[in-house]
C-alpha positions in Angstrom: -21.7 -8.8 3.8 -19.7 -6.1 5.6 -16.5 -8.1 5.1 -17.1 -8.2 1.3 -17.6 -4.4 1.2 -14.4 -3.9 3.3 -12.4 -6.1 0.9 -13.9 -4.4 -2.1 -13.0 -1.0 -0.7 -9.4 -2.0 0.1 -9.1 -3.5 -3.4 -10.3 -0.2 -4.8 -7.7 1.7 -2.8 -5.0 -0.7 -3.9 -6.1 -0.2 -7.6 -5.7 3.5 -7.1 -2.2 3.0 -5.8 -1.3 1.2 -9.0 -3.0 3.8 -11.1 -1.0 6.7 -9.6 2.2 4.7 -9.6 1.8 4.1 -13.3 1.1 7.8 -13.9 4.2 8.8 -11.9 6.4 6.4 -13.8 5.0 7.5 -17.1 5.9 11.1 -16.3 9.4 10.0 -15.0 10.2 8.2 -18.3 9.6 11.2 -20.5 12.7 12.8 -21.8 12.0 16.2 -20.1 10.9 14.8 -16.8 14.2 15.4 -15.0 14.0 19.1 -15.8 10.3 19.3 -15.0 10.5 17.4 -11.7 13.7 18.6 -10.2 13.7 22.2 -11.2 10.1 23.2 -10.6 10.5 23.3 -6.8 13.3 25.9 -6.9 13.5 29.5 -7.8 15.4 29.9 -11.0 17.6 32.7 -12.4 16.3 34.4 -15.5 19.8 34.3 -17.1 20.6 30.6 -17.2 17.4 29.0 -15.8 19.4 27.3 -13.1 18.4 27.1 -9.4 19.5 30.1 -7.3 21.7 29.3 -4.4 23.0 32.8 -3.8 21.6 33.8 -0.4 21.8 37.6 -1.3 19.4 37.4 -4.3 15.9 38.7 -3.6 13.7 37.9 -6.5 10.5 36.6 -5.0 7.7 38.2 -3.1 8.0 35.9 -0.1 11.4 37.2 1.1 9.5 40.1 2.7 12.6 42.4 2.3 14.8 40.2 4.5 18.1 38.5 3.7 16.9 35.3 5.5 15.6 32.9 3.0 13.7 29.8 4.1 12.8 31.5 7.4 9.6 29.3 7.5 11.7 26.3 8.5 12.7 28.0 11.8 16.3 26.8 11.4 15.5 23.1 11.4 16.1 22.6 7.7 18.0 24.6 5.1 17.4 23.7 1.4 20.4 23.8 -0.9 18.7 26.2 -3.2 16.1 29.0 -2.9 12.6 27.5 -3.1 10.1 28.6 -5.7 7.6 29.3 -2.9 7.5 28.4 0.8 7.8 24.7 1.4 8.0 23.9 -2.3 10.9 21.4 -1.7 9.3 19.7 1.3 5.6 19.4 2.4 4.2 21.2 -0.6 6.4 19.6 -3.2 3.4 17.8 -4.7 2.2 21.1 -6.0 5.3 21.7 -8.1 5.0 19.0 -10.9 3.0 16.0 -12.1 5.5 13.4 -10.8 5.2 14.6 -7.2 1.5 15.1 -7.6 0.9 11.4 -8.7 3.3 10.1 -6.0 1.4 12.2 -3.4 -1.8 10.5 -4.3 -0.2 7.0 -4.5 1.0 7.4 -0.9 -2.3 8.8 0.3 -4.1 5.8 -1.1 -1.5 3.4 0.4 -2.0 5.1 3.8 -5.8 4.9 3.4 -5.6 1.1 2.5 -3.5 0.4 5.5 -5.5 2.5 8.0 -8.8 1.2 6.7 -7.7 -2.5 7.1 -6.8 -2.0 10.8 -9.8 -2.6 13.1 -9.3 0.4 15.4 -11.4 3.4 16.5 -12.0 6.1 13.8 -10.1 8.7 15.8 -6.9 6.5 15.8 -7.4 6.0 12.0 -7.5 9.8 11.4 -4.4 10.2 13.6 -2.6 7.6 11.6 -3.5 9.3 8.4 -1.4 12.3 9.6 1.3 10.3 11.3 2.1 8.0 8.3 3.1 10.8 5.9 5.2 12.5 8.6 7.1 9.4 9.4 7.5 8.6 5.8 8.7 12.1 4.9 11.1 12.2 7.9 12.7 8.9 7.0 13.0 10.0 3.3 14.7 13.3 4.2 17.1 11.5 6.6 18.1 8.9 4.0 17.9 10.7 0.6 21.2 11.2 -1.1 21.5 12.9 -4.5 
């Protein structure tokens, strides 16, 4: 009986992966999705609504009166443009638009399905739920070319 419940739960998780993938693709195929998805993670100028890449501009509250933008990355990463809010182009990108939101949940359900199907102690499963997104994000950042 336990094996049936386990299989049913994994099938539910996989169905959620398909659901969120469909939602993300639906958003991506809309005509305004490129603007919505790409621009919302960056601070934009009021004049031409383009991402700000001028390091001297101080238009957001989180600059704290300093000329050092992106200080929260501690020098390990420097985004091309000024972010809309701290981490909006990396670990909090899922808060910027629907496409990233749906992909966030698609990946979380994928990780849950993988971890749940591995017969290991619960503490290792919790650890893997944190390790999988970190490894996935690191590999993405190292290989993404625009």
